[in-house]
N, C-alpha and C positions, 0 to 999 in steps of 0.2 A: 551425412548429416548426423550431428550429435544429438542425442534423445535426452532432452532436458526433461525437467521435473515438472509437473503440472502444477498451477498455482495453488497455496496452501489456501488461500480464500477461494478455492472453487474445489472441494471436495467431491469427485463425481463420482467413482465407482471404488468404492472402500470393500476390502483392505488394499486392494491391487495398487493404489495412490502409493502405498509405503513402498512397496516392491519398485516400482517406477524410481521414486526420489532418490533409492539406496544405489542407482546406475551411477557410476563415475562421472565426474562434472569435467568437462574440459578443460585442461590446467590455465589455459590462457584467462579463460573466463574467472576462474576460482582465484586467482592471484591479481587479477587487475584491480587497482583501487578504487574503480568506479563502481564495480560490481561487489566489492565485499561488504558483507552486512545487509545484503539486499535479496528479496526473493527474487529468483530468476525463472518464473514460468515461461514458456514459450510464447503466451500471449504477449509477454510485457516488451520483446523486441520488435512486435509489430505496432504494440502503441506508440513505441519511440517514433516509429517513422510516420504517423499519422497524428504526431504532435500532443499525446497524453504523457501527464507528467509518472514518472515513476512512485511507486506506492511507497510514502514517508515510514522511516524506521519506526516510528511509535506506533504507527497502524500496523505494521509488520507484526509486532511483538503481539497487539492487542488479536490479532487476526490467529496467529499461533496458538496462543490460549484458550482460543475458543473450542467447545467441544464439536468436532465437525459431524456435520448432517449427512448419513449416509442417503445419497440418491444414485441412482442407476443412471449411466449415460446418457439415455434416453430421457428420464425426467429432467435431468439436468438441461439437456438442449430444449426442453420445454419452457425454460424459465429464461430464456436469453430472449431480449427483443430482436427483432427482425430473422432471427433462427426458426422461433417458434411459430410464424407464419407458415412454415413448408408445410408439403404432404408429409404428413404422419408415418406411413410407410416407406418414405424415403428417408426420413430422420432417424427411423428404425435402422436402415442399412449402415449410416452415418455412426450410430450409436455402437453398432458392432464392431465397426473399424477402431473407433476408440477405445474398446474392450479390451483390444488386443494388446495392449501396453507395450508397442513397439516402434520403429521410426515411423512408421505410417499413421499410428494412434498421435503422437506427436506432430507431426505435419499436420494431421486433420483439425487439431486443439487448434493450431494456430489459425488456421484460415476458418474456423468457427467463430473464435474470439475478432477475427476481421469482420465476417459477416455480423456479428452482434453489434461492433461498434460503427456499422453503416458503411464501412471504407471497401466492401466487396458485396457483387450482388448477391442474394442469398441462392442465386441459380446454380453456384459453385458446388451447392451440397444435394442438387439433384443427380439422378442419374449416376449414383455413386455405385461402386462395384465393390462388393465385399473384399474379395481378392485382389482389388486392382491395386496399382500404384499412383502416387504422385511423380509427375513430369520430372525427369531429372533438372530440366531447367526452370522449373518453379521451387524446386527445392533448394537449387543454387541460388536463387535470388533472394530466399528467406535468409540464407546462411550470410547472404553479404550484408543483409539488413543485421544480421544478429552481430556479425563481426564487428560493422560500424559502430552498432551500440557501444560492444565491449572494448572498443578503441576510443570511444568518447567523439568520434565523426559524425559527420552528418550523412545519412546514407547517400545521398546525390554526391556527396564527394567522394565516395566509396565506388559508386556506380558509375561515373564520369569523372577520373580524377583528373587534377590538372597537372601538366607537365611542362619542362622549360622547353622543349623543343620537341618537335616529330619524332624522330628517332629516340627519344627517351621515351614517348609513347608507345612506339612499336616495340621496345624492348621491354616494358611494364606491363601490358595487357595481352589477355587470350586472343586469337582470331574470334572475330564475332561482338568483341567489346569496343567501347568507345573510349575516348580521351579528348581533352581540351588542353589546349597548348597556350600558355601564359602570353598574353597581349593578342591573341587571335579571337574574332567574334564565335565562328563555327566550329564546331569540334570535328573530330577524325574519328573514321570507322576503320578498324584494323581488319582486312581482308585476306590477309594471307600471313605467313610467318615472316615475311622479310617487307610488307607494304603496310600502307594505310591512304586512305583517300578520304578528301574532306566533304562533310556532307553540308546541306545547306539551310543548319537551323543551329541554334545557339544551344549551350547546355541547358538554361533554365527551360527552352522551348521542348526539347528533346524530352527532359525529363516531364512535361506535361504532357507530351504524347504518347511516349513509352515509359511510364514509371515501373521499377522493378516489381516483381511478382504478379502486377496488374497486366502485363502484357502478355503472360502466359495464361490468364485466367478468364479468357472470354466464354461466354455461354450464349448460344444461339436465339434470337429473338423470334417473332410470329413468323417472318416471312420464310419460305422454301428455299433459301441460298446455301444448305450445307454443302454443296459443291466448292463453293466459292470460300467460306470459312474453313474447310477442310485444305485448302489449297493454302490461304492465310496463315494458318496454324502451321502447316508442316514448313512453310517457310522462314517463320519467325522463329521456331525452334531449332532449325538449322544454322551454325554460327555464319556461315558464307551467305545463304540466300537472305538471313533476313537484312542485309546492308542492301539488299533491291527495293525491300521496303521502306527502308530509312532515305533512299533515294527518291522516293516519290515526294517527298516533303521540302519546300520552299520557303523559308522565313522572310518576310517584307519587313517594313515599319509596323504595319498595323492590322497584319494577317498573315493566313499561311496558306500557301496553294499547293494543291494536290492533285497528281495527275498519275494513271498508272502506267506503265514501263512502255506498254505499246498505243498507249492512248493518246487522244489529241483534245479533247475537251480537259479544261482545266476547272477546278473544283476550288473556290474560295472561300476559306472560314475565317471570321475575324478572331482576332486574339483576344477580344473583350471576350467571347465566348465562342471557343471551337466548334461547340456541338449546337450552334444557334440554327434553328430551322429544321433539326434534325431531330425526328419523331423517335423517340427511345425504342419505343414497343415494337418499330418496324427496322430494328438494328440489334446486334449482338449488344451486350452488357460486357465492358473490357473496358481494355486503355483507348484512350480519346484517339490516336494513332489506329489502331485497327477498326475502330468503327468509320474513320475518314475514309481508309483505305476501302473497305466495305462500301460507303455511300458514294464515293469517287466512281466506283465500279457501274453502279448503277447509272450514273449520270453519263459513263461513257457508252454503256449499251443504249440508253436513250438518244443519243447524239448518232451512233453508229446505226442502228436501225431505222431512224427517220431518214438519214440519207439513204441507206438501202432500198428504202420505201419510195423515195425521189426517183433516185438512178433507174430504179426498175421500171417503174410507172411513164417515166417519160423517155426510157429507151424503148418501151413494148409499144408507145403511142407511135412512136419515130418509124418503128419497123413496119406496122400496119399501116399508117399512110402510105410507105412506099411498097409495102407487097400486098396488102389487102385493102387497097382504096375502097373498094365497094362495101366493105364490112362496117358501114358508118354506124351501126346500132354498138358493135362493141369498142369504136374508137371513141364513140361519145360518152359510153358507159365507162371506161378507163378516165378519159378527161372529167368526167363529172366526180368520181370517185377522189381523183388528184385535189381537184378545188374543194370537196366537200372537207378532206381532211385538213387541209389547210385553212378552213373558214373556222372549223370547229378548234383547231390548235390554238387559236385566238380568244377561245370560250375558256375562262378559267374554272366553269364549275363542269363543263362536259369533259376535258380532259382525254383526249382521244387515246387509245392506246392499240399499237399493232398487235395483231394474232399471229401466235406461233404452234408448231405442232411438232411432234416426234415424229419425222419422216422416214417410211422403212426403205425408201428408194437412197437415202443418204446415211445409210448405217445407223438410223434412229437419229440423226443430231438435229436438233432444234432447227426449223425453217419457217419463212414467213406465208403463212395460210392465205390460198387464193381461191378466187371464184369467178364468174363470167366476168366481171366488172375488175379484176384484179385484185390487190392485196387486201385483206378485208381488216376492219377497225372496229371497236367498240367502245363507248363511253366508260371510263376508268370505274363506276359503280356497277355496271351491267357484267364487266369483266371480273371485275373482283368476285361478285356473286357466282359466277360459271367457275371458280378456282377455288372457291369457300377461303377468299381473302379478306382482308380489311387493309389494303394498301393506300396509303395518302397520295403517293404523286405516278408520275410515269415512271420515273427511275426507279421507285422500290418496285413497281409491277414489272418491269423488265428484268430486275434482279432477283425476284423473291416469289415470282408467280406460278411459274412450271417449272422451276429447277433450273439446270443448266449441265453442260457437258464436261467432265472432267479434264479431260486433254483440252479442249478449247480454252479453258480459264487457265489452266497452265502455261499455255502459248500467250495469251494476252498478258500474264504477268512477267514477260520476259524470258521464260524457262526454255531452254532449247533440249534436242533431242527427245521430245515428249513422244512417248508410246503406250497405247492399251494394250493389254493381255485379258483374255478371257479363259480361266482357270476351268471351266467346264471343255474348253476344248484341251483335249491330249498335249499336242504340241505345243500349244502356248503355257499350258500348264508346265510343262518340262522345263521349258525355257525360262520363265520369270522364275520358277523355284531353283534353276541354277543360278540366276542372278541374284537372287535375295539370301541365298546360302552362302554367297561365295564372299572373297574378299573384296571383291569391289561393289559391295552393295554400299558402302560408305560416299560412293562417288553419284549415288543418286537419291532422290527425294521420291516418295510415293504416297500415293491416296488409293482410296478403292470406293468402290460404290457396291452397296449390299444387294442381294437379291429382291427383286420388286413382283409384285402380281399384278403389274399393270395399271396400278391405282398410284397418287400421289401420297397414298396416306403411309406411314411409318408404322407398320405394324411389328411386333417383337418376333424375333427371330431366335435370339437367345439373351436374354435379360440379364442371366448372370454375367455376361460378357459386355452389357450393353450396346449389343446389337440390334437393330432394328432396320426393316426392309425400305427400299425404295430413300437410303439415306448415304451420305458421304462421309467417310473416316480418312483422318491421317492414319497412317502407318509407318513405322521405322523398324528395322530388324534390330537385333542386338545379342550377342552372345550370353546363356546364361553360365552358373557355376562350372556346369559340366562342360562348358564350351559347344555345346548345341545352340542352332539359331532358334532365337524366339522372336515374336513380334510383339512391340507395343501397337495398341491399338486405341484412337482417340475418337472419342465420340466428341462432335462440337457443339452438342448440349452439355458438355461440361469439359472444357479444354485442359484444366488442372490433373485430370486424373487419367491414367490407361488402363485398359485392361488388356493382360497378357495371353498369347495365344500360340501354338504352332502352324506348322505351314498348311497341315491338314484340316485345322479348323478355319483357316484364313480362307482357304479354296472353296471350303463347304460354305461359309457364309456371304461369301463376296463375288459378284459377278464379273465385274471390272475390275482390273487394278491398272493405276497409272503411274508412269514413272516420267521422271526428267534429270537429266545430268546436273551434276552440281557445278 
């Protein structure tokens, strides 16, 4: 990304601003008639995307003639709406990044201005790594917006270009990108070098579901579904796998239907308000499509678990009546538990939820909890209290009360070749290291689970890397300038930023590494 001058009306950390302004400006920008005689701060390109007009020339001259006020980056952040409400210790880390006057400073300033304008959730400024990197995809989307502005285009037309026919689209966009064929309602997704498949949404609806930049800027909400968000973030960041997420959405005349790849439950969102009925505090902040994918998974879990409950209870009752007919007390206990659950399910206040636990006999996988009368359940309020949550629906509870299994959610979203490795096991450590540092690594996607002390609390392990215990992360191998394999590690508390570490650190901080084939 081209480092762009910070706006002259936002003199932040003098005298370093002048040094940044002296950096060469992209020639395309410098010669474009639209941009001549205008201040081109990085904030302007994002303001153009959200509909704010550029600064008028007479105002620019007035600003240039003003005596700049000397403010530290930190003090400057405290003057901005939405930004200043952040935690001061975390804003101090953001300020340190801004003061470096490099590409990451420019990237961060762009994001700060989006937050100030209320176009991005301020959570993207939390859990910043002083030595972190903005994700390449986020940076690429910002470049896309910048170039669209420079060329006098609407960003949506650069994001989803309109072409004459399918082959023209295949020839003109990269794998993982989309295009619209003139005269056709639904857009196409390029899934390989020589092929594209048609999605089930229009250009306008797609842009509302997965707007540029916002699709890569999710921040986790209150529920404990980091395992899910790590998987969603891993898939949206991969040019092939993001198509699997796009395929989940089907547009109708007045709604958008959402279903996970292996699911049966269809969640319907009205076009008039795609987030209608979704509690924003119980979901991530970010692109609407990512929020709907998160919500649809909770709906699917509720559907599956309630079916599993009925199948198990009815099967056990039938078995006991055949094999243990004299055990009437147990049989009646099971029947009563089943009847109680069905009756309570009609009570909108009670909201029964089935209880689960990490089963040591099933390699720690979540399993329905049972007692002498069968599968146990509680009312939602009592269950929330037990897990110290404030979840408002059964779907939210199943998705976010006790976490989840990385390999299970990978499979649930249609991934194949799923396997987990434990770096603490010498053989498994050697095997996963060999794969992740090989030329075959780009054929896989990776998530990881940080070390846990047996509780559901995300306790700090290495703040400088934004690593917290009992927490899931996206992991992506890459080659540094020396040709050595390093890893981008992304905390779902802030998907815009990656920390960078080597394999030894990865193995030190994480107890599980999960892989799936691209």
